[in-house]
C-alpha positions as YAML, in Angstrom:
chain: A
units: angstrom
residues:
- id: 1
  name: MET
  ca: [-101.08, -122.23, -23.98]
- id: 2
  name: GLY
  ca: [-98.71, -120.09, -21.90]
- id: 3
  name: ALA
  ca: [-101.51, -118.13, -20.15]
- id: 4
  name: LEU
  ca: [-102.86, -121.19, -18.33]
- id: 5
  name: PRO
  ca: [-99.78, -121.89, -16.17]
- id: 6
  name: ARG
  ca: [-99.43, -118.24, -15.23]
- id: 7
  name: ALA
  ca: [-103.05, -118.15, -14.18]
- id: 8
  name: ALA
  ca: [-102.59, -121.28, -12.12]
- id: 9
  name: LEU
  ca: [-99.65, -119.74, -10.28]
- id: 10
  name: ALA
  ca: [-101.57, -116.56, -9.58]
- id: 11
  name: LEU
  ca: [-104.48, -118.55, -8.24]
- id: 12
  name: ALA
  ca: [-102.17, -120.51, -5.97]
- id: 13
  name: ALA
  ca: [-100.66, -117.32, -4.60]
- id: 14
  name: LEU
  ca: [-104.07, -115.94, -3.82]
- id: 15
  name: LEU
  ca: [-105.00, -119.11, -2.00]
- id: 16
  name: GLY
  ca: [-101.72, -118.96, 0.07]
- id: 17
  name: VAL
  ca: [-100.32, -122.23, -1.22]
- id: 18
  name: SER
  ca: [-96.51, -122.33, -1.27]
- id: 19
  name: SER
  ca: [-95.07, -122.76, -4.71]
- id: 20
  name: ALA
  ca: [-91.31, -122.57, -3.84]
- id: 21
  name: VAL
  ca: [-88.90, -124.35, -6.31]
- id: 22
  name: LEU
  ca: [-85.60, -126.05, -5.16]
- id: 23
  name: GLU
  ca: [-82.72, -125.73, -7.59]
- id: 24
  name: VAL
  ca: [-78.91, -126.26, -7.50]
- id: 25
  name: HIS
  ca: [-76.58, -123.95, -9.36]
- id: 26
  name: VAL
  ca: [-72.88, -124.30, -10.28]
- id: 27
  name: GLY
  ca: [-70.41, -121.55, -11.04]
- id: 28
  name: THR
  ca: [-68.70, -123.51, -13.85]
- id: 29
  name: SER
  ca: [-69.01, -126.91, -15.41]
- id: 30
  name: SER
  ca: [-65.22, -127.47, -15.59]
- id: 31
  name: VAL
  ca: [-62.51, -126.73, -13.09]
- id: 32
  name: PHE
  ca: [-58.78, -127.08, -13.76]
- id: 33
  name: SER
  ca: [-56.25, -127.33, -11.02]
- id: 34
  name: VAL
  ca: [-52.50, -127.88, -10.97]
- id: 35
  name: GLU
  ca: [-51.29, -130.89, -9.04]
- id: 36
  name: GLY
  ca: [-50.43, -129.96, -5.49]
- id: 37
  name: GLN
  ca: [-52.64, -126.88, -5.40]
- id: 38
  name: GLN
  ca: [-56.14, -126.32, -3.98]
- id: 39
  name: ALA
  ca: [-59.23, -126.82, -6.12]
- id: 40
  name: VAL
  ca: [-62.63, -125.21, -5.43]
- id: 41
  name: LEU
  ca: [-65.87, -126.50, -6.93]
- id: 42
  name: PRO
  ca: [-68.38, -123.61, -6.71]
- id: 43
  name: ALA
  ca: [-72.04, -124.56, -6.05]
- id: 44
  name: TRP
  ca: [-75.13, -123.21, -4.21]
- id: 45
  name: TYR
  ca: [-78.83, -123.90, -4.06]
- id: 46
  name: THR
  ca: [-82.05, -121.81, -3.94]
- id: 47
  name: SER
  ca: [-85.09, -122.65, -1.81]
- id: 48
  name: ARG
  ca: [-87.87, -120.78, -0.04]
- id: 49
  name: SER
  ca: [-87.93, -123.31, 2.76]
- id: 50
  name: GLN
  ca: [-86.26, -122.58, 6.05]
- id: 51
  name: LYS
  ca: [-85.70, -126.24, 6.81]
- id: 52
  name: LYS
  ca: [-82.23, -127.72, 6.92]
- id: 53
  name: PRO
  ca: [-81.22, -129.32, 3.63]
- id: 54
  name: TYR
  ca: [-79.76, -132.77, 2.98]
- id: 55
  name: VAL
  ca: [-76.60, -132.25, 0.86]
- id: 56
  name: THR
  ca: [-74.50, -134.97, -0.74]
- id: 57
  name: TRP
  ca: [-71.31, -134.77, -2.83]
- id: 58
  name: LEU
  ca: [-70.36, -137.76, -4.98]
- id: 59
  name: LEU
  ca: [-67.38, -138.54, -7.23]
- id: 60
  name: ASP
  ca: [-67.82, -140.44, -10.48]
- id: 61
  name: LYS
  ca: [-64.65, -141.75, -12.14]
- id: 62
  name: GLU
  ca: [-64.33, -143.52, -15.42]
- id: 63
  name: ASP
  ca: [-62.86, -146.65, -13.85]
- id: 64
  name: ALA
  ca: [-65.21, -146.90, -10.82]
- id: 65
  name: ASP
  ca: [-68.81, -146.47, -9.75]
- id: 66
  name: PRO
  ca: [-69.92, -143.19, -8.09]
- id: 67
  name: PHE
  ca: [-69.22, -143.01, -4.35]
- id: 68
  name: GLN
  ca: [-70.01, -140.45, -1.62]
- id: 69
  name: ILE
  ca: [-67.20, -138.25, -0.35]
- id: 70
  name: LEU
  ca: [-69.08, -135.67, 1.77]
- id: 71
  name: THR
  ca: [-72.57, -135.27, 3.29]
- id: 72
  name: TYR
  ca: [-74.57, -132.82, 5.39]
- id: 73
  name: LEU
  ca: [-77.58, -134.14, 7.28]
- id: 74
  name: ASP
  ca: [-79.50, -132.59, 10.20]
- id: 75
  name: GLY
  ca: [-76.79, -130.01, 10.69]
- id: 76
  name: VAL
  ca: [-73.92, -132.55, 10.83]
- id: 77
  name: VAL
  ca: [-71.09, -132.72, 8.28]
- id: 78
  name: LYS
  ca: [-69.71, -136.18, 7.56]
- id: 79
  name: VAL
  ca: [-66.62, -136.95, 5.50]
- id: 80
  name: GLU
  ca: [-66.68, -140.42, 4.02]
- id: 81
  name: GLU
  ca: [-63.77, -142.85, 4.25]
- id: 82
  name: THR
  ca: [-62.00, -142.22, 0.98]
- id: 83
  name: GLU
  ca: [-58.55, -141.07, -0.09]
- id: 84
  name: LEU
  ca: [-59.98, -137.53, -0.13]
- id: 85
  name: LYS
  ca: [-60.99, -137.58, 3.55]
- id: 86
  name: PRO
  ca: [-58.13, -135.49, 4.99]
- id: 87
  name: ARG
  ca: [-58.25, -133.02, 2.08]
- id: 88
  name: VAL
  ca: [-61.95, -132.30, 1.38]
- id: 89
  name: GLY
  ca: [-64.74, -130.23, 3.00]
- id: 90
  name: PHE
  ca: [-67.39, -127.50, 2.62]
- id: 91
  name: LEU
  ca: [-65.92, -124.15, 1.83]
- id: 92
  name: TYR
  ca: [-68.75, -122.21, 3.64]
- id: 93
  name: PRO
  ca: [-71.41, -123.05, 6.22]
- id: 94
  name: VAL
  ca: [-74.18, -125.00, 4.56]
- id: 95
  name: LEU
  ca: [-76.99, -122.87, 6.03]
- id: 96
  name: THR
  ca: [-75.80, -119.98, 3.90]
- id: 97
  name: HIS
  ca: [-76.99, -122.01, 0.91]
- id: 98
  name: ASN
  ca: [-73.37, -122.05, -0.37]
- id: 99
  name: ILE
  ca: [-72.37, -125.67, -0.70]
- id: 100
  name: SER
  ca: [-69.06, -125.14, -2.54]
- id: 101
  name: LEU
  ca: [-66.47, -127.95, -2.13]
- id: 102
  name: PHE
  ca: [-62.72, -127.55, -1.63]
- id: 103
  name: ILE
  ca: [-59.96, -130.11, -2.20]
- id: 104
  name: ASN
  ca: [-56.48, -129.42, -0.85]
- id: 105
  name: ALA
  ca: [-53.21, -130.72, -2.36]
- id: 106
  name: THR
  ca: [-54.90, -132.09, -5.44]
- id: 107
  name: ARG
  ca: [-53.55, -135.17, -7.15]
- id: 108
  name: GLU
  ca: [-53.92, -136.39, -10.67]
- id: 109
  name: ARG
  ca: [-56.22, -139.23, -9.56]
- id: 110
  name: ASP
  ca: [-58.62, -136.65, -8.04]
- id: 111
  name: SER
  ca: [-59.76, -135.86, -11.56]
- id: 112
  name: GLY
  ca: [-63.34, -136.88, -12.30]
- id: 113
  name: GLN
  ca: [-66.99, -135.78, -12.32]
- id: 114
  name: TYR
  ca: [-68.29, -134.34, -9.04]
- id: 115
  name: MET
  ca: [-72.08, -134.32, -8.44]
- id: 116
  name: CYS
  ca: [-73.89, -132.30, -5.77]
- id: 117
  name: THR
  ca: [-77.47, -133.24, -4.72]
- id: 118
  name: VAL
  ca: [-79.73, -131.13, -2.42]
- id: 119
  name: ASN
  ca: [-83.08, -132.16, -0.92]
- id: 120
  name: VAL
  ca: [-85.35, -130.13, 1.39]
- id: 121
  name: VAL
  ca: [-88.30, -131.67, 3.20]
- id: 122
  name: ASP
  ca: [-91.04, -129.17, 2.35]
- id: 123
  name: ASP
  ca: [-89.66, -127.93, -0.95]
- id: 124
  name: ALA
  ca: [-90.51, -129.40, -4.29]
- id: 125
  name: THR
  ca: [-88.18, -129.44, -7.27]
- id: 126
  name: GLY
  ca: [-88.26, -130.18, -10.92]
- id: 127
  name: THR
  ca: [-86.66, -133.23, -12.45]
- id: 128
  name: GLY
  ca: [-82.85, -132.90, -12.27]
- id: 129
  name: LYS
  ca: [-83.00, -129.37, -10.90]
- id: 130
  name: ASN
  ca: [-81.60, -130.35, -7.53]
- id: 131
  name: VAL
  ca: [-78.35, -131.81, -9.01]
- id: 132
  name: GLY
  ca: [-75.25, -129.90, -9.98]
- id: 133
  name: ILE
  ca: [-72.31, -131.41, -11.93]
- id: 134
  name: ILE
  ca: [-68.73, -130.10, -12.12]
- id: 135
  name: ASN
  ca: [-65.81, -131.79, -13.94]
- id: 136
  name: LEU
  ca: [-62.45, -131.49, -12.23]
- id: 137
  name: THR
  ca: [-59.22, -131.94, -14.16]
- id: 138
  name: VAL
  ca: [-55.99, -131.96, -12.23]
- id: 139
  name: LEU
  ca: [-53.11, -130.84, -14.44]
- id: 140
  name: VAL
  ca: [-49.59, -132.21, -14.01]
- id: 141
  name: PRO
  ca: [-46.60, -130.10, -15.05]
- id: 142
  name: PRO
  ca: [-43.93, -131.82, -17.16]
- id: 143
  name: ALA
  ca: [-41.23, -133.67, -15.35]
- id: 144
  name: ALA
  ca: [-37.63, -132.69, -16.07]
- id: 145
  name: PRO
  ca: [-37.04, -134.01, -19.60]
- id: 146
  name: ALA
  ca: [-34.06, -136.09, -20.70]
- id: 147
  name: CYS
  ca: [-32.03, -134.78, -23.65]
- id: 148
  name: GLN
  ca: [-29.96, -137.14, -25.79]
- id: 149
  name: LEU
  ca: [-27.73, -136.97, -28.85]
- id: 150
  name: HIS
  ca: [-28.10, -139.69, -31.47]
- id: 151
  name: GLY
  ca: [-25.32, -140.01, -34.03]
- id: 152
  name: THR
  ca: [-21.69, -138.96, -34.38]
- id: 153
  name: PRO
  ca: [-21.24, -135.18, -34.63]
- id: 154
  name: THR
  ca: [-18.65, -134.98, -37.39]
- id: 155
  name: VAL
  ca: [-18.48, -132.56, -40.28]
- id: 156
  name: GLY
  ca: [-20.96, -133.54, -43.00]
- id: 157
  name: ALA
  ca: [-22.83, -136.05, -40.82]
- id: 158
  name: ASN
  ca: [-26.46, -136.02, -39.62]
- id: 159
  name: VAL
  ca: [-27.53, -136.16, -35.97]
- id: 160
  name: THR
  ca: [-30.81, -136.13, -34.06]
- id: 161
  name: LEU
  ca: [-31.46, -134.49, -30.70]
- id: 162
  name: SER
  ca: [-34.27, -135.99, -28.63]
- id: 163
  name: CYS
  ca: [-36.17, -134.67, -25.64]
- id: 164
  name: ALA
  ca: [-38.71, -136.64, -23.58]
- id: 165
  name: SER
  ca: [-40.54, -136.01, -20.31]
- id: 166
  name: ALA
  ca: [-41.77, -139.01, -18.33]
- id: 167
  name: LYS
  ca: [-44.68, -137.14, -16.76]
- id: 168
  name: GLY
  ca: [-47.12, -134.44, -17.77]
- id: 169
  name: LYS
  ca: [-50.87, -133.84, -18.13]
- id: 170
  name: PRO
  ca: [-51.78, -132.92, -20.73]
- id: 171
  name: PRO
  ca: [-48.80, -134.30, -22.69]
- id: 172
  name: PRO
  ca: [-46.25, -131.51, -23.08]
- id: 173
  name: ALA
  ca: [-45.16, -129.91, -26.32]
- id: 174
  name: TYR
  ca: [-41.45, -129.64, -27.01]
- id: 175
  name: ARG
  ca: [-39.52, -126.69, -28.36]
- id: 176
  name: TRP
  ca: [-35.80, -126.64, -29.33]
- id: 177
  name: GLN
  ca: [-33.52, -123.63, -29.58]
- id: 178
  name: ARG
  ca: [-29.81, -122.91, -29.59]
- id: 179
  name: THR
  ca: [-28.74, -120.43, -26.95]
- id: 180
  name: ALA
  ca: [-24.98, -120.24, -27.42]
- id: 181
  name: PRO
  ca: [-23.00, -118.85, -29.05]
- id: 182
  name: THR
  ca: [-25.93, -117.25, -30.89]
- id: 183
  name: LEU
  ca: [-29.68, -117.62, -30.44]
- id: 184
  name: GLN
  ca: [-31.39, -119.77, -33.03]
- id: 185
  name: VAL
  ca: [-34.92, -121.21, -33.15]
- id: 186
  name: PHE
  ca: [-36.15, -124.14, -35.19]
- id: 187
  name: PHE
  ca: [-39.36, -124.98, -36.99]
- id: 188
  name: PRO
  ca: [-40.93, -128.07, -38.57]
- id: 189
  name: PRO
  ca: [-40.01, -130.30, -40.26]
- id: 190
  name: ALA
  ca: [-36.59, -130.09, -38.59]
- id: 191
  name: GLN
  ca: [-38.35, -129.91, -35.22]
- id: 192
  name: ASP
  ca: [-41.15, -132.23, -34.11]
- id: 193
  name: PRO
  ca: [-43.05, -130.57, -31.22]
- id: 194
  name: ALA
  ca: [-45.01, -133.71, -30.35]
- id: 195
  name: ARG
  ca: [-42.12, -136.19, -30.33]
- id: 196
  name: GLY
  ca: [-39.50, -133.74, -29.10]
- id: 197
  name: THR
  ca: [-36.90, -134.42, -31.81]
- id: 198
  name: LEU
  ca: [-34.66, -132.04, -33.72]
- id: 199
  name: LYS
  ca: [-32.84, -133.22, -36.86]
- id: 200
  name: LEU
  ca: [-29.60, -131.53, -37.82]
- id: 201
  name: THR
  ca: [-28.23, -132.40, -41.26]
- id: 202
  name: ASN
  ca: [-24.90, -131.76, -42.99]
- id: 203
  name: LEU
  ca: [-23.16, -130.64, -39.83]
- id: 204
  name: SER
  ca: [-20.51, -127.94, -39.91]
- id: 205
  name: MET
  ca: [-18.16, -126.55, -37.29]
- id: 206
  name: GLU
  ca: [-20.36, -123.44, -36.98]
- id: 207
  name: MET
  ca: [-23.29, -125.58, -35.76]
- id: 208
  name: SER
  ca: [-21.53, -126.37, -32.48]
- id: 209
  name: GLY
  ca: [-23.18, -124.88, -29.40]
- id: 210
  name: LEU
  ca: [-25.65, -125.39, -26.56]
- id: 211
  name: TYR
  ca: [-29.06, -126.71, -27.59]
- id: 212
  name: VAL
  ca: [-31.94, -126.33, -25.11]
- id: 213
  name: CYS
  ca: [-35.23, -128.25, -25.12]
- id: 214
  name: VAL
  ca: [-38.27, -126.83, -23.32]
- id: 215
  name: ALA
  ca: [-41.16, -129.17, -22.42]
- id: 216
  name: GLU
  ca: [-44.32, -127.16, -21.73]
- id: 217
  name: ASN
  ca: [-48.04, -127.63, -20.99]
- id: 218
  name: ARG
  ca: [-50.78, -125.68, -19.20]
- id: 219
  name: ALA
  ca: [-49.43, -126.69, -15.82]
- id: 220
  name: GLY
  ca: [-45.85, -125.60, -16.28]
- id: 221
  name: SER
  ca: [-42.59, -126.22, -18.11]
- id: 222
  name: ALA
  ca: [-39.21, -127.87, -17.69]
- id: 223
  name: GLU
  ca: [-36.06, -127.97, -19.79]
- id: 224
  name: CYS
  ca: [-32.84, -129.80, -20.51]
- id: 225
  name: SER
  ca: [-29.84, -129.13, -22.76]
- id: 226
  name: VAL
  ca: [-27.24, -130.81, -24.96]
- id: 227
  name: ALA
  ca: [-23.79, -129.45, -25.75]
- id: 228
  name: LEU
  ca: [-23.11, -130.21, -29.41]
- id: 229
  name: GLU
  ca: [-19.47, -130.20, -30.47]
- id: 230
  name: VAL
  ca: [-18.83, -130.92, -34.13]
- id: 231
  name: HIS
  ca: [-15.46, -132.59, -34.88]
- id: 232
  name: SER
  ca: [-13.55, -132.63, -38.12]
- id: 233
  name: THR
  ca: [-12.73, -136.32, -37.64]
- id: 234
  name: SER
  ca: [-14.29, -138.99, -35.55]
- id: 235
  name: THR
  ca: [-12.67, -139.29, -32.14]
- id: 236
  name: LYS
  ca: [-13.96, -142.84, -31.88]
- id: 237
  name: ALA
  ca: [-12.24, -143.73, -35.14]
- id: 238
  name: ILE
  ca: [-8.95, -142.35, -33.86]
- id: 239
  name: ILE
  ca: [-9.24, -144.33, -30.64]
- id: 240
  name: ALA
  ca: [-10.16, -147.47, -32.54]
- id: 241
  name: GLY
  ca: [-7.18, -147.00, -34.88]
- id: 242
  name: ALA
  ca: [-4.81, -146.54, -31.95]
- id: 243
  name: VAL
  ca: [-6.13, -149.67, -30.27]
- id: 244
  name: LEU
  ca: [-5.86, -151.71, -33.46]
- id: 245
  name: GLY
  ca: [-2.33, -150.41, -34.07]
- id: 246
  name: SER
  ca: [-1.24, -151.38, -30.57]
- id: 247
  name: LEU
  ca: [-2.73, -154.82, -30.97]
- id: 248
  name: GLY
  ca: [-0.99, -155.25, -34.32]
- id: 249
  name: ALA
  ca: [2.39, -154.25, -32.87]
- id: 250
  name: LEU
  ca: [1.92, -156.61, -29.96]
- id: 251
  name: ALA
  ca: [0.98, -159.45, -32.31]
- id: 252
  name: THR
  ca: [4.11, -158.77, -34.42]
- id: 253
  name: ILE
  ca: [6.36, -158.87, -31.35]
- id: 254
  name: VAL
  ca: [4.81, -162.13, -30.19]
- id: 255
  name: PHE
  ca: [5.19, -163.62, -33.68]
- id: 256
  name: PHE
  ca: [8.90, -162.81, -33.95]
- id: 257
  name: ALA
  ca: [9.52, -164.01, -30.38]
- id: 258
  name: CYS
  ca: [7.90, -167.34, -31.27]
- id: 259
  name: GLN
  ca: [10.05, -167.56, -34.41]
- id: 260
  name: VAL
  ca: [13.28, -166.95, -32.45]
- id: 261
  name: VAL
  ca: [12.34, -169.51, -29.81]
- id: 262
  name: GLY
  ca: [11.42, -172.04, -32.49]
- id: 263
  name: TYR
  ca: [14.68, -171.46, -34.35]
- id: 264
  name: ARG
  ca: [16.78, -171.97, -31.23]
- id: 265
  name: ARG
  ca: [14.84, -175.08, -30.33]
- id: 266
  name: LYS
  ca: [15.32, -176.57, -33.82]
- id: 267
  name: LYS
  ca: [19.05, -175.74, -33.72]
- id: 268
  name: ARG
  ca: [19.46, -177.44, -30.35]
- id: 269
  name: ASP
  ca: [17.52, -180.52, -31.51]
- id: 270
  name: GLY
  ca: [19.70, -180.70, -34.66]
- id: 271
  name: GLN
  ca: [22.90, -180.67, -32.61]
- id: 272
  name: GLU
  ca: [21.58, -183.44, -30.40]
- id: 273
  name: GLU
  ca: [20.66, -185.55, -33.44]
- id: 274
  name: VAL
  ca: [24.17, -185.12, -34.95]
- id: 275
  name: ALA
  ca: [25.76, -186.20, -31.65]
- id: 276
  name: ASN
  ca: [23.50, -189.24, -31.52]
- id: 277
  name: GLU
  ca: [24.42, -190.15, -35.13]
- id: 278
  name: ILE
  ca: [28.13, -189.92, -34.32]
- id: 279
  name: LYS
  ca: [27.66, -192.23, -31.35]
- id: 280
  name: GLU
  ca: [25.68, -194.67, -33.47]
- id: 281
  name: ASP
  ca: [28.37, -194.70, -36.25]
- id: 282
  name: ALA
  ca: [31.24, -195.41, -33.80]
- id: 283
  name: VAL
  ca: [32.66, -199.01, -34.15]
- id: 284
  name: ALA
  ca: [32.77, -200.95, -30.95]
- id: 285
  name: PRO
  ca: [36.14, -202.69, -30.11]
- id: 286
  name: LYS
  ca: [36.32, -206.17, -31.57]
- id: 287
  name: THR
  ca: [36.76, -209.17, -29.37]
- id: 288
  name: PRO
  ca: [39.32, -211.76, -30.61]
- id: 289
  name: SER
  ca: [37.73, -214.70, -32.26]
- id: 290
  name: TRP
  ca: [39.39, -217.03, -29.86]
- id: 291
  name: ALA
  ca: [37.91, -215.04, -26.94]
- id: 292
  name: ARG
  ca: [34.40, -215.59, -28.34]
- id: 293
  name: SER
  ca: [34.98, -219.26, -28.78]
- id: 294
  name: PRO
  ca: [33.48, -221.69, -26.32]
- id: 295
  name: ALA
  ca: [35.41, -222.73, -23.28]
- id: 296
  name: SER
  ca: [36.30, -226.04, -24.92]
- id: 297
  name: ASP
  ca: [38.34, -224.25, -27.64]
- id: 298
  name: THR
  ca: [40.30, -222.12, -25.17]
- id: 299
  name: ILE
  ca: [42.49, -225.02, -24.08]
- id: 300
  name: SER
  ca: [43.45, -225.92, -27.62]
- id: 301
  name: LYS
  ca: [44.28, -222.30, -28.52]
- id: 302
  name: THR
  ca: [46.34, -221.92, -25.37]
- id: 303
  name: SER
  ca: [48.24, -225.07, -26.20]
- id: 304
  name: THR
  ca: [48.88, -223.75, -29.72]
- id: 305
  name: LEU
  ca: [50.30, -220.50, -28.34]
- id: 306
  name: SER
  ca: [52.50, -222.46, -25.98]
- id: 307
  name: SER
  ca: [53.84, -224.64, -28.77]
- id: 308
  name: ILE
  ca: [54.60, -221.62, -30.94]
- id: 309
  name: ALA
  ca: [56.44, -220.01, -28.06]
- id: 310
  name: ARG
  ca: [58.57, -223.17, -27.63]
- id: 311
  name: GLU
  ca: [59.51, -223.37, -31.27]
- id: 312
  name: LYS
  ca: [60.58, -219.71, -31.48]
- id: 313
  name: PRO
  ca: [64.02, -219.00, -29.94]
- id: 314
  name: TYR
  ca: [64.10, -216.60, -27.02]
- id: 315
  name: GLY
  ca: [66.56, -214.32, -28.69]
- id: 316
  name: ALA
  ca: [64.51, -213.74, -31.80]
- id: 317
  name: LYS
  ca: [62.99, -210.35, -32.32]
- id: 318
  name: PRO
  ca: [59.18, -210.22, -32.36]
- id: 319
  name: PRO
  ca: [57.45, -209.19, -35.61]
- id: 320
  name: SER
  ca: [56.51, -205.86, -34.14]
- id: 321
  name: ASP
  ca: [58.16, -203.76, -31.51]
- id: 322
  name: THR
  ca: [54.77, -203.20, -30.04]
- id: 323
  name: ALA
  ca: [53.71, -206.80, -29.75]
- id: 324
  name: SER
  ca: [52.89, -208.30, -26.44]
- id: 325
  name: ILE
  ca: [52.78, -211.94, -25.44]
- id: 326
  name: LEU
  ca: [50.08, -213.31, -23.23]
- id: 327
  name: THR
  ca: [51.22, -216.49, -21.50]
- id: 328
  name: ALA
  ca: [49.02, -219.35, -20.65]
- id: 329
  name: THR
  ca: [48.89, -218.29, -17.05]
- id: 330
  name: GLY
  ca: [47.72, -214.79, -17.99]
- id: 331
  name: SER
  ca: [51.01, -213.09, -17.06]
- id: 332
  name: TYR
  ca: [52.31, -210.24, -19.24]
- id: 333
  name: ARG
  ca: [55.72, -210.19, -20.90]
- id: 334
  name: GLY
  ca: [56.71, -206.60, -21.77]
- id: 335
  name: PRO
  ca: [57.93, -205.33, -25.10]
- id: 336
  name: PRO
  ca: [61.64, -205.56, -26.22]
- id: 337
  name: PRO
  ca: [64.02, -202.73, -25.32]
- id: 338
  name: ARG
  ca: [63.93, -199.62, -27.49]
- id: 339
  name: GLY
  ca: [66.64, -197.48, -28.94]
- id: 340
  name: GLY
  ca: [68.14, -200.20, -31.13]
- id: 341
  name: GLY
  ca: [69.64, -202.18, -28.21]
- id: 342
  name: ARG
  ca: [69.77, -205.87, -28.34]
- id: 343
  name: ALA
  ca: [67.29, -207.87, -26.56]
- id: 344
  name: PRO
  ca: [68.59, -209.70, -23.51]
- id: 345
  name: ASN
  ca: [69.40, -213.31, -24.05]
- id: 346
  name: LEU
  ca: [66.60, -215.11, -22.42]
- id: 347
  name: SER
  ca: [67.69, -218.56, -23.68]
- id: 348
  name: PRO
  ca: [68.15, -221.05, -20.94]
- id: 349
  name: PRO
  ca: [71.79, -221.86, -20.09]
- id: 350
  name: ALA
  ca: [73.47, -224.89, -21.76]
- id: 351
  name: VAL
  ca: [74.14, -227.97, -19.84]
- id: 352
  name: ASN
  ca: [77.23, -230.00, -20.95]
- id: 353
  name: GLY
  ca: [77.35, -228.05, -24.19]
- id: 354
  name: ALA
  ca: [73.79, -228.87, -25.11]
- id: 355
  name: PRO
  ca: [71.12, -226.23, -25.01]
- id: 356
  name: ARG
  ca: [68.42, -226.69, -22.41]
- id: 357
  name: HIS
  ca: [64.90, -226.40, -23.62]
- id: 358
  name: ARG
  ca: [62.67, -223.77, -22.01]
- id: 359
  name: GLN
  ca: [60.13, -225.04, -19.60]
- id: 360
  name: ASP
  ca: [56.80, -223.53, -19.04]
- id: 361
  name: PRO
  ca: [56.71, -221.37, -15.99]
- id: 362
  name: VAL
  ca: [55.26, -222.99, -12.99]
- id: 363
  name: ALA
  ca: [52.24, -221.33, -11.48]
- id: 364
  name: PRO
  ca: [53.06, -219.74, -8.21]
- id: 365
  name: PRO
  ca: [51.58, -221.28, -5.12]
- id: 366
  name: GLY
  ca: [47.99, -220.41, -4.61]
- id: 367
  name: SER
  ca: [47.25, -219.79, -8.32]
- id: 368
  name: LEU
  ca: [45.24, -221.98, -10.68]
- id: 369
  name: PRO
  ca: [46.68, -223.63, -13.77]
- id: 370
  name: PRO
  ca: [45.33, -222.53, -17.19]
- id: 371
  name: SER
  ca: [43.30, -225.68, -17.63]
- id: 372
  name: SER
  ca: [41.43, -224.97, -14.41]
- id: 373
  name: LEU
  ca: [40.85, -221.36, -15.45]
- id: 374
  name: ALA
  ca: [39.48, -222.49, -18.81]
- id: 375
  name: ARG
  ca: [37.08, -224.91, -17.15]
- id: 376
  name: ALA
  ca: [35.96, -222.12, -14.84]
- id: 377
  name: GLY
  ca: [35.08, -219.94, -17.87]
- id: 378
  name: ALA
  ca: [38.04, -217.54, -17.73]
- id: 379
  name: VAL
  ca: [38.78, -215.64, -20.98]
- id: 380
  name: PRO
  ca: [42.30, -214.56, -21.93]
- id: 381
  name: VAL
  ca: [42.74, -210.82, -22.40]
- id: 382
  name: MET
  ca: [45.28, -209.10, -24.58]
- id: 383
  name: VAL
  ca: [46.64, -205.86, -23.14]
- id: 384
  name: PRO
  ca: [47.47, -203.31, -25.86]
- id: 385
  name: ALA
  ca: [51.07, -202.10, -26.06]
- id: 386
  name: GLN
  ca: [52.10, -198.46, -26.60]
- id: 387
  name: SER
  ca: [54.08, -197.45, -29.69]
- id: 388
  name: ARG
  ca: [56.77, -194.83, -29.79]
- id: 389
  name: ALA
  ca: [54.32, -192.19, -30.86]
- id: 390
  name: GLY
  ca: [52.26, -192.77, -27.72]
- id: 391
  name: SER
  ca: [49.28, -194.32, -29.46]
- id: 392
  name: LEU
  ca: [47.68, -197.56, -28.48]
- id: 393
  name: VAL
  ca: [48.02, -200.51, -30.84]
...
């Protein structure tokens, strides 16, 4: 079975018929590049023809259909309108049969499957022999990680140190170690390389120090650190106690101030109430019954007083040394002399040996008689006399 093809080829050579075979070769099926660096996709082709080839480079991504990025046709290189245009090209002249591709300043989104196709006019090829495929993976170094402390670092407590990088391809692995005051490394289960956590249990003062986390992948590494200081007591608890104590003292001061103000206010209100009660218990001066009588009774009472005054001799001593007499005309007759002296004889002089009766005083010109005053609504007023002790009677 194998002798027949070899015989056919020998016969074709004798007859002078060209039996050249076109084929594309690649240096590697996978290329890795670090973001920002140059990537080279090595490829070349073999052909016995001297004609110019037609070369095409395509990019096939998972989230898009294949599209051309670079072509060579009739001796002309054409870069297609893509995001790779200013950064892509042939590494060597195409006529040298080296059709390697370069990409400058690679980016993570440049990753994908690159396909190279070569066709020559007078050269035949087998199925799929004129296509070369290279997978490009752009690696991204870890971004600077963020280190955090979770928990309160007090003696006997448990804390967790975390480390996370926001960027990295492939995802970085994390490694914790203590650098000061002495070097110390950690292993699972205390350390989780995938999640970047380190659990420290039953803390002691000797566990204080500088803890460093290193995030690392094939593209590079980055690190961050946490200074762990273990305290014998919780600083937060002390601060909280001081704040609560201050608030309690302030509340006590305010309470006693309110009590003092309330006490003074109650005392002042009590004094005002006592003064009001005294004023309410005071007896108002009484008005004589004859002064409250209607105007019609005033005339009769005045006449009675006048008749009493006529019947009583002028020389008689009044019942009280403080008494005062209000005449019908409203004039005031003063009290009798003091010191035991005799009262002046106010009896009218005798005429022919017979005593003359006292006549009512005549109202001075311009004044009104008592009857007119009574009709006008006038009320007699008694003026209090002063005793020897100086008090009013």
